[in-house]
N, C-alpha and C positions, 0 to 999 in steps of 0.2 A: 556504543552504537546500538546495533540491533540486528535481528534477522526477520524479515517480512517476505512472504512468498504468496504468489497467486498461481492457480492451476485451473486449466480447463481440460476435461476429458469426458468423452461421450456426452451424456446429458447432464453433467454436473460441473459447477464452478466452486472453487474453494479459495479462501484467503486465510492465512495463518501468520501468527507473530509470536515471538518470545515475549517475556515479561520483565526482563532485567533492565534496570536503569543504572547507568554509571556516571559518576562525577569524577573525572580524572582517574585516580587509583581506587576510588571508593565505589562499592557495589551496593545498590539498593534493590534488594530482592522482593518478591511478592510477600515474604514474611513480614515486611515492614510497611508496605504500601501496595494497594491494589493497582498495579501498573497495567494499563490497557493501552496498547499501541494501535488498536483498530477501533474505529467508531463508525456509527451508522448514520447516514443522511438519506432519508427515504428508503429506497430499496438498494442503495449502494453502500458497500463497506469500503472504508478508506483506511489504509495502513500507512503510517509515517515512519521515516527513519531520520535520524539527526538529533538536533538539540531538543531537549524536553520542552523548551519554550514553544515549539511548534504545535504541540498537542492542544492546549487550551485555545490558542489563537485560531488554528484552522478549524477546530470544532465550532467555535463561536462565529467565525467568519462565514463558513459554508452554510451553517444553519441560518445565519442572518440574511443570506442571499435569497432565501425563500424559493419562489418559483424560478428565479434566475439561475439557480444552481442546477444545471443540466449536465448529466454525466453518462449519457447513453450512446455516444458515438465519439470517435476521435475528435471530430470538429467541435462537438458540444463541450467536451472536456477542455479543449484548448481555449474556447471562448470563456468558459467559466473561470479558468485559471488566469486569464488575462484580466477579468474583472477582479478576481481575488488579489492579483498583484497590485492593482491600484489601491485597493482597500488596505492591503498590508503596509503600503507606504504611508497613506494618509491617516489611518486610524490606529495602526499598531507599531508605527515607527520602525519599519523594516530597514536594516542596513543592506542596501542592494549591491554593495561593492564586493567583488571577489578578486579578479585580476584586472590590472590596468588596461589591457587591450581586449577586454571582453566585448563582444559585439552588441550585447543587450544587457539591461539591468537584470540582476539575478533575483529570483524570488526566494532563494535559499531553501527550497522545498524539494524533497524527494519522496514520492508516495506511490502506492499501488492502489488501484480501484478495482473492485469486483462488483458486478451487478448482472442482471439477466441478459444484458446486451453484450457482455464480454468482459475481458480483463485488460486493464490499461496501466501504463506507467507514466508518471509525470516527473520531469526533472527541472533543475534550477532555472533554465531559460525558457520554460514553458514548452519544452519539447514533449510531445505526447506520442506514446507508442501503443499500438493495439497488438497484444500477444495472442498467438494461436494456441499455444500449449502451456507454457509456464514461464515464470520469471521470478527474480528475487532482488531485494535491495538491502542495504545495511552492511555492516562489517562482516556478517556471517554469510553473505550472499554467495561467495565462491563455493563454500562447502555445501550450501543448500542447492545450488544449481547442479553440482556434480551428483549429489544424491538423487535429485529429481530426474536428472537425465538417465541415470542408471536404472531407476525404478519405473520410469514412465510407461513403457510397453507392457510390463508384467503386472503392475499395480491395478487393483480392481476399479478404482475411482479417483476422482480429484482430491477428495479429502485425505485419502491414504497417502497420496503423493505429497500433498502439502505438509502433512504431519512428519513425514520422513525428512522433508526439506528443513523445517525449523528444528527438528531434533539434531540433524547434522550440523546446523549452524551453532546450536547450543553446545554440542559435543566438542567442537574444535575452535570456536571463536571465543576469546576471553571476555568479550563484551556482550554475549548473548546467554540467556539461561531460561529454564522453565520456571513455572508451568507455562503451557502454551494456550493461546487463544485461537480457536479454529471455527470459522463460519463456512458452511457449505449449503448450497441450494441447487435445485434442479434448473436447467435451462428450459424455458418454455419452448415447446415444439409447435410449429404451425399446424392448424387444424387441417387434416387431410381432405376434408370435404369443402374447404374454403369458407365454411360458416364462421361467424365471429361470435 
């Protein structure tokens, strides 16, 4: 699986991921392929967890949405992923079935999004969460969440916390490993004078 984290602290947002890919008992490290679990669409960084089939599909799909790919609020993310779900079924042959009594079709996607408007999480049934401080996904998330919780108040910035999170995931989760991909950027502050 993986470890992907997002963090917001003070005037910085960071997203980070490990780079290990696994196929059952086989590990494909960065030494054999440049595994990148975070990709950029406009000013948004998107980190995925789950099957490796998601990575080329979601990169192509979200890029192909063009101006319809809006990711700057919880509602925009929800609407974008509803459009993505339809395309996943029609163009990429998504298997939407998880459990017999599921209330909705599954998009089979778990991802984190970081951009200047905030940090978001998207889950299989297009549930969208807007996080205030930090979150993690993937098989290493429990270790990452614990490390980030312990370090959040003392760490100097979001990128330091995100790095601790993915390092903890890689240290204890058998399906996560370095090197790590970390993207950090400042959060725009409103102009104090009201000028634009």
